[in-house]
VEXDREN-429760 format. One record per atom (N, C-alpha, C, O, CB): x, y, z negated. Coordinates in steps of 0.001 Angstrom, whole numbers, plus 524288, in hexadecimal, padded with zeros to 5 digits. Glycine has a CB too. Layout:
XYZ;...
END
This chain:
8058582B187B9E4;8087E8268D7BB6F;80E44827737BAB6;8106582B597BC8D;80757825217C102;810C9823E17B80F;816A78244D7B74E;8195D822C47BC71;817258206B7C001;818AC820927B295;81E508244C7BC78;8217D823457C11F;821DD81D3C7C274;8226181BBC7C6FE;82713825947C03D;8219581A0F7BE7B;8221E814687BF3A;81CCF811A97BEE1;81CA180CDB7BEDF;825E58121E7BB25;818C0814697BE9B;8136F812097BEB3;812D980EF17C414;814F98107D7C81C;80EDF8169E7BE16;80FFE80ABD7C3D2;80F53807BD7C8FE;80C6380ADE7CD10;8084280D2A7CC2B;80C4E8027B7C81B;80ECA80AC77D17E;80BDD80D327D5F2;80776809307D7C5;8030B80AAD7D8F4;80FE780E9B7DAD5;808EF8044E7D7E2;805148006D7D906;806137FB807D595;80A797F9E47D482;8052F7FF147DEF1;801DA7F9747D417;801D07F47A7D141;7FE017F07D7D3B5;7F96D7F1A47D49F;800587F56F7CB84;7FFF27EC0B7D4AA;7FC967E7977D69E;7FC987E38A7D2E6;800A17E1F77D0D0;7FE537E5647DBC7;7F7BD7E19E7D1E8;7F6DA7DD877CDFD;7F39C7D8DC7D00B;7EF197D9527D1A4;7F41E7DFE67C94B;7F63C7D46F7CFDC;7F3117CF9A7D112;7F0B07CFF57D6D6;7EC2A7CE887D7A3;7EE567CEF67CCC3;7F3777D1A87DA55;7F1047D2607DFAE;7F0CD7CD447E2B8;7F4977CA517E2F9;7F4247D67B7E2F6;7EC887CC647E4DC;7EB9B7C7837E81C;7E9937C90A7ED92;7E60F7CC487EE10;7E7767C3AF7E54F;7EBE97C6977F1C1;7EA717C7997F6DC;7EAA77C2737FA14;7EE877BF9A7F9EB;7EDE67CBD27F91C;7E6C27C1747FCBD;7E6C47BC7F8002E;7E5207BDDB80548;7E21E7C1888060C;7E3307B8197FE2A;7E6FE7BB02808EF;7E5317BAC480E6C;7E2ED7B58380F85;7E5A77B1C6810D3;7E9A87BBE781246;7DD8F7B54F80EEC;7DB377AFD280F58;7DCCE7AC9F80AC4;7DC4F7AE4980648;7DCF97ACEF8147B;7DECD7A7D380BE8;7E0A47A48A807EE;7E62D7A5D68064D;7E7E27A3C58024F;7E04379F238099E;7E8F97A8E7808E5;7EE3A7A9E2807B0;7EE947AE4280380;7ED3D7B2BC804A3;7F1317AB4C80CA5;7F0587AD087FEC0;7F0B97B0BA7FA58;7F68A7B3397FAD6;7FA957B0C67F9F4;7EFB47ADA17F482;7F6417B83C7FC4F;7FB6F7BAB27FD2E;7FD6F7BD397F804;801D57BC567F649;7FB117BEFA801AE;7F9DF7C0747F5AB;7FB827C29D7F0A4;7F88C7BF8C7EBF2;7F3C07BF2E7EBDE;7FA397C8DE7F088;7FB987BD877E84E;7F9797BA4D7E492;7FA907BCBE7DF34;7FDFA7BABE7DC78;7FB9F7B4D87E519;7F7DD7C0FD7DD7B;7F84A7C33F7D8AB;7FD707C6737D7E9;800147C6397D3E6;7F7CA7BF267D4CF;7FEA17C9897DC47;8031C7CD0E7DC45;802567D1867D8BE;7FE4A7D4157D92D;804387CEFF7E190;805EC7D2C87D527;805D47D7707D204;80B127DA137D290;80F137D76A7D2B4;8048F7D6377CC42;80B307DF617D2E4;8103D7E2A07D324;80EE37E8317D108;80A547E9B97D0E1;8129C7E3007D947;812B17EAEE7CF8A;8129D7F01B7CE32;816CF7F3127D0C6;81B4F7F1607D0B5;812E37F0A17C8C4;815927F78E7D320;819567FB017D599;8199A800297D2C7;81659803947D3B2;817FB7FBDB7DB4A;81D61800CE7CF63;81DC7805F67CC93;81FA280A2A7D097;8225B8091A7D468;821D98059A7C7A1;81DED80EEF7CF5F;81F77813A07D275;82562813FB7D2B1;82814813727CEBF;81D25818C57D004;82769814EB7D791;82CC1815C77D846;8300F810CF7D90B;834AB811017DA66;82E9F818B07D3DF;82D8480C747D821;83074807297D8D9;82FFE8054D7DE72;82C28806607E124;82E25802A77D50D;833D08029E7E00E;833727FFF17E505;8324E7FA0D7E428;834E27F77F7E101;83890800B67E82D;82EC57F82A7E6BF;82CE37F29F7E63E;82E1A7EFA77EB25;82D067F19E7EF66;826E37F25C7E524;8304F7EAF77EACB;8311C7E7C77EF90;82DD17E2F07EEF5;82D947E09F7EAC0;837147E6507F076;82B5D7E1797F306;8285E7DC7E7F38E;82BA77D9077F6D7;82CE57DA607FB49;822B97DD447F612;82D227D4867F4C7;830837D0D47F764;82DC27CB887F7CF;82BF47C9737F3DE;835C17D04F7F475;82D6E7C9757FC44;82B407C4517FCA5;82BAB7C2A08026F;82CB57C5CC805E5;825707C4377FA98;82AD97BDB88034C;82AF57BB7480878;826547BD7380BE6;8227B7BF8B809EB;82AD27B57780805;826DE7BCBA810E2;822E07BDFA8146E;81DDA7BB6C81305;81DD67B6B981200;824687BC90819AA;8196E7BE49812E0;814847BC0F811AF;8138D7BB4F80BF2;80FD27B8A780A79;814067B72981457;816F07BDAB8087B;816317BD02802D3;8123C7C0F18009D;810A67C0517FC1D;81B717BD997FFFB;8109E7C4D180371;80C5F7C895801AD;80E5F7CDE78005B;80B697D10D7FE41;8098A7C67B7FCE5;813077CF1080169;8153F7D42580069;812357D8B480345;8111A7DCC1800ED;81AFF7D4138021C;811017D7EA80815;80E317DC0080AD9;808BE7DC098094B;8066F7E03B808DA;80E947DB6681091;806747D79E80868;800FD7D7418066B;8006B7DA5480181;7FCD17DD7D80114;7FF5E7D18C80569;803FE7D9847FD8D;804087DC5C7F8B7;803D47E22F7F999;800A87E4ED7F73D;808BD7DAF87F59D;8073B7E4177FD05;807807E9B87FE1E;802E37EB5D800D0;801127EFAC7FFAF;80C257EB2A8013A;800AC7E88780447;7FBBE7EA2F806D2;7F72E7EA528032E;7F3BF7EDA98039E;7FA767E6A580B43;7F7217E6BD7FFA0;7F3137E6CD7FBA6;7F3C67EB817F7EF;7EFFF7EE207F687;7F3267E1A07F88B;7F8A87EC7D7F666;7F9D87F10C7F2F2;7F82C7F63C7F559;7F6B07F9EB7F2A3;7FFBA7F1457F1BF;7F87A7F6607FAAB;7F74C7FB5B7FD63;7F1A57FB647FF03;7EFE87FEFF801AE;7FAE17FC288023D;7EECB7F77E7FD79;7E8F77F6DD7FECA;7E8467F5DC804AE;7E4097F6F1806AE;7E5AD7FC097FD28;7EBE27F4028075D;7EB667F30480D18;7E9037ED7180D98;7E6AE7EC2081196;7F11A7F37581020;7E9987EA8B809DB;7E6DF7E5368099F;7E4367E4928043E;7E5F77E6738002E;7EB057E07080A89;7DFCC7E1B9804A3;7DD207E0BB7FF7B;7DEEA7DBC07FCC1;7DF927D7B17FF40;7D7367E06480047;7DFA67DC0D7F800;7E12E7D7B07F4AF;7DC417D5877F263;7D84C7D8407F22A;7E5237D9587F056;7DC617D0647F090;7D7C97CE087EE92;7D71B7CE917E866;7D2EA7CDFA7E61E;7D7DE7C8607F02C;7DBAA7CFB97E627;7DB567CFD97E088;7E0467D3067DE4F;7E4467D34F7E0F6;7DB1A7C9F37DE49;7DFED7D53C7D9BE;7E4087D8177D78A;7E33F7DE1E7D760;7DF597E0407D936;7E8B37D6D17DA67;7E7467E0B57D505;7E6807E6497D46A;7EB027E9377D6E7;7EF767E7677D6D4;7E5F57E7C07CEA2;7E9E17ED987D909;7EDF37F1167DB4C;7ECBE7F6B67D87D;7E8787F8E87D8A0;7ED8D7F1547E226;7F0F87F8787D61D;7F0B27FD737D33B;7F46E801277D5B1;7F9187FFF97D5A3;7F1F27FCC57CD56;7F2E0805A47D7EA;7F65B809367DAA9;7F66580E497D70B;7F2548109B7D5F4;7F44E80A647E0C9;7FAC380FA87D578;7FBA88145C7D254;7F780814957CDE0;7F509818A37CD15;7FB63819747D5E7;7F6C18102D7CAFD;7F31D80FB47C674;7ED9B80F417C7C6;7EA5E80EEB7C43C;7F39F8141F7C305;7EC3580F387CCBC;7E67B80EFF7CE91;7E53F809847D0E5;7E70E8085F7D534;7E54F8137C7D2FD;7E25C806407CE4C;7E106800CE7D059;7DDC98016B7D590;7DA47804AB7D611;7DD967FD6F7CBF0;7DF2D7FE4C7D900;7DBF17FDF77DDCF;7D64B7FC607DC8B;7D5767F8BF7D981;7DE5D7F9FB7E1B5;7D27A7FEFF7DECC;7CD2A7FD6F7DDED;7CBA67F9557E201;7CCC37FA287E69C;7C97A802317DE1F;7C9357F5047E098;7C7F07F0CF7E422;7C20D7F0137E463;7BF527F1617E0A7;7CAA07EBC07E273;7C00A7EE097E8B0;7BAC57EC057E8C8;7BB037E6C07EB33;7BE6D7E5BC7EE6E;7B6FE7EFA17EBBE;7B7337E30C7E9A2;7B77A7DE1A7EBA2;7BB9C7DA917E8B0;7BEB17DC497E56C;7B8A17DE8E7F144;7BB497D58C7EA37;7BEDC7D1B87E7B3;7C0E07CE247EBAC;7BE5A7CD247EFA4;7BC2F7CE9A7E35D;7C58B7CC1C7EAA9;7C7D57C83B7EE55;7C8B07CA637F3CE;7CAD97CEA37F469;7C4547C3777EEB1;7C7187C7A47F79F;7C7D07C9227FD16;7C4C87CDED7FE77;7C5C77D05F8027B;7C6437C4C5800A4;7C0DB7CF697FB03;7BDA47D3F37FC12;7BF907D86C7F8EC;7BCC07DC507F8B2;7B7F17D2E77FAED;7C4057D85E7F674;7C6077DC8F7F345;7C8957E0967F6A0;7CBCD7DF4E7F9F6;7C9CC7DA8B7EF42;7C7227E5B77F5C4;7C9A97EA2B7F8BB;7C9FF7EE7D7F542;7C7037EE9E7F17D;7C6B37EBD17FDB2;7CD897F2687F613;7CDEF7F70F7F321;7C8C27F9ED7F3DE;7C68C7F9CD7F823;7D2BD7FA617F4D1;7C6C87FC867EFC6;7C12C7FE827F03C;7C1C6804AA7F12E;7BDED806F87F2E9;7BD847FD227EAA9;7C5FA8073E7F03C;7C63080C997F01A;7C99980EB77F488;7CE6080E4D7F430;7C80C80E4A7EAF9;7C76E810E07F885;7CA2F812767FD6C;7CDF4816DF7FC0D;7D226817037FE64;7C6298144C801DE;7CCCD81A997F859;7D00A81EC27F6EB;7D50C81CAB7F424;7D96481E8E7F4FC;7CD00822867F37C;7D421818937F0B9;7D86F816537EE14;7DC1D813707F201;7E0E4813B57F181;7D66F812A37E9D5;7D9E0810C87F5C4;7DD1280E787F9ED;7E03B812557FC72;7E4DE8114E7FD30;7D9EA80BD37FDDA;7DE56816BC7FDE8;7E10981AC7800AF;7E56581CEF7FD40;7E9B781DBA7FF34;7DD3F81F198025C;7E46E81DF87F7FF;7E83D81FB07F469;7ECE881C0B7F424;7F16381DC27F474;7E5DC8204B7EF41;7EBD6816FC7F38F;7EFFE8131C7F2FF;7F2FC812E77F813;7F7CA813117F801;7EDC780D9F7F187;7F03F812887FC9D;7F3578121D80171;7F65381724802AB;7FA7C8170580514;7EFC8810BF80608;7F44481B4C80110;7F75F82025801D5;7FC93820A37FECD;800648230E80073;7F413824A280061;7FC4D81E017FA0B;800D181E9D7F668;80431819CF7F5FE;80840819D47F36B;7FEEB820017F107;80268815867F8A8;80560810887F891;806B280F2B7FDFC;8032280DE8800F5;8024B80C047F5F6;80BA680F4C7FFA1;80CD380E1F80514;810008094280545;8126E807948017A;80FB2812A1807C7;80FDE80705809F8;812F78024580B59;814F58029981103;812AF805598143C;80F917FD2F80AA2;818DA8000581218;81AE87FF5981730;819557F9F78194E;81AD67F5FA81713;820CF8000981720;816677F9D181D7A;814707F4F581FAC;8191E7F1EF8225D;81CE97F4398243C;80FD57F627823BE;8187D7ECA28225F;81C5B7E96E82518;81C537EA6D82A95;820767EB3B82CE6;81B8C7E3E68243B;817C27EA6F82CFD;8170D7EBE88326B;814757F142832B4;80FCB7F1DC831B0;813C87E7C883559;8179D7F5188341D;815777FA1B834A2;8159E7FBED83A26;819217FA8183D1D;818247FDBF8313E;811D87FF1183B98;8110E800F5840E5;810C580706840BB;80E238094383D62;80BEB7FE838435C;8137B8098E84456;812DD80E9084554;80EAE80FAD84970;80DD180C7684CE8;817AF81091846B3;80C108142F84919;808648153A84D11;80B7A8170B8519E;80E3781AFA85133;804468192984B62;80B328144A85628;80E458152A85AF6;80CDC81A2285D97;8101381C238608E;80D90810C185EBB;8083181C6385CC2;8067E820F385F27;8087A825E885C0C;807BC82A5B85DB6;80091820C785F96;80AF6824E285794;80CA58292F8543E;812A98293E85431;815278253E85523;80A588289D84E89;814CF82D8D85325;81ABB82E0C8522B;81BE182BCC84C9A;8187F82AF58494A;81CBA8344C8528E;820D682AFB84C0E;8227A82927846E2;820D982D338427E;81F0582BBF83E4A;8289C82842846DD;8219E83229843BD;820078360F84001;81A58835C283EC5;818DC8362283A36;8215083B4E841ED;8170883515842BA;8115D834B3841B1;810028300A83E9A;80CA38306583B31;80E5583499846A1;8128082B7483F94;811E8826F283C8D;8130B827D68370E;80FDE82671833BA;8150D822E783E7E;8179182A2B835C6;818E282B5F83054;8153282ECC82D93;8143D82E31828E7;81DE982DBC8300F;8130E8327A83077;80F7D8366982E4E;809C78345B82D89;806CE836B682A94;80F6F83B2E831F0;808638306982FEB;8030582EAD83073;8006D82DCD82B1C;7FC4D8300482A04;802D4829AE833AB;802C182AB7827F4;8003482945822DC;7FFDE82DF081EE2;7FBDA82EB281C58;80357824AB82044;804318310581E71;803F18357281ABE;7FFA88393481CB3;7FC9D83B1E81982;8097C8385D81A45;7FF5683A3F82170;7FB5383E0282379;7F5D883BF482379;7F24B83E998219A;7FCA283F99828F0;7F4FE8372282597;7F0408350D82641;7EDA1832D282117;7E91C833DA81FCF;7F0CC8312882A2F;7F0F482FB381E52;7EF0682D09819A0;7EF62830AD814CD;7EBAB830FF811C4;7F232827EA818AA;7F3C08335A8141C;7F4B78363280F7C;7F2DC83BEB8102A;7F2C083EC480C4B;7FA80835E780E1A;7F15F83DBE814FC;7EF63842C7815E9;7F3708472281490;7F21884B61812BE;7EA7584371812D7;7F83D845D881589;7FC6B849AE8145B;7FD2C84D94818F5;7FC1184C1481D64;801B4846BF81332;7FEDB8522181835;7FFDA8560281BB3;803A98543782043;80833852EA81F5A;801EF85A7C818BF;8019C8543C824FA;804D785226829AC;80A2E8550A829EB;80E1B8527482AEE;801B08530682F43;80A8785A2882911;80F8285CDA82957;8134885AC182534;817DB859EB8266D;80EB7862BE828A9;811A3859EB82098;814BB857EC81C29;816A18524981D4F;81B25850D581C87;811658580C816FB;812CD84F4D81F37;813F1849F582067;81813849B78250E;81BD0846B1824E2;80EAF846FF821D1;8173B84CDD828F1;81B0584CF282D47;8205E84E5982B71;8241F84BC982D01;8195A850BA83176;820F58524482838;8267F853D58263A;828E084F4C82313;82D8B84E3D82391;82646859118227F;825D984CB981FFC;8281B8480C81D19;82969843C1820B4;82D738413B8200D;82452845F0818F8;82602842B8824B9;826F283E3F82863;82BAE83F6382B44;82F0E83BFF82BC1;8226083D4582C3A;82C348440B82D44;8313D8455D83003;835EF844A582C98;839E48428A82E54;8312F84AFD831F5;8359A84651827D5;83A108457C8244D;83B5083FA282363;83FE683E2F82353;838F48482081F0C;8373683C27822AA;8383F836698221E;83A708346982729;83E2383158826FC;8332A83345820A6;83862835F482BD5;83A58833C18307D;83FE08359183224;842728332083562;836AA834E283497;841A783A2482FAA;846D083C0D830B2;84AD6838B182DA5;84F71838C382F07;84738841EB82F34;8496383608829EA;84CF0833048264D;84F2082E39828F2;8521C82B4C82690;849FE8314F82142;
END
């Protein structure tokens, strides 16, 4: 994969909530190393697009290709879902987003909150993760 090869490609993506069609054939490409901004009014579908790209929500139609690998789907329309759990995990591990409404676990310290995903999801060494987390928090 070249340095400018797309990290993610979205083609003709459709997403509805009941009769409300939120994404109407959205297509975009995000090359490696580029910064992409989604700009639009409240309720225009920006967060929905990101949640669909990260497979946190199901889309009804269209393609999502992550690092050259098309997402495998089963079903159609409202019954369409990603079919490969390992693929979902790979994508979610390597594609991150910051939620509009985020919550820290109140029973954990800030350090523990920062360490949670790399240790639990990515199975990284806790000592290495702690060193990096402390470095990030010191900035």
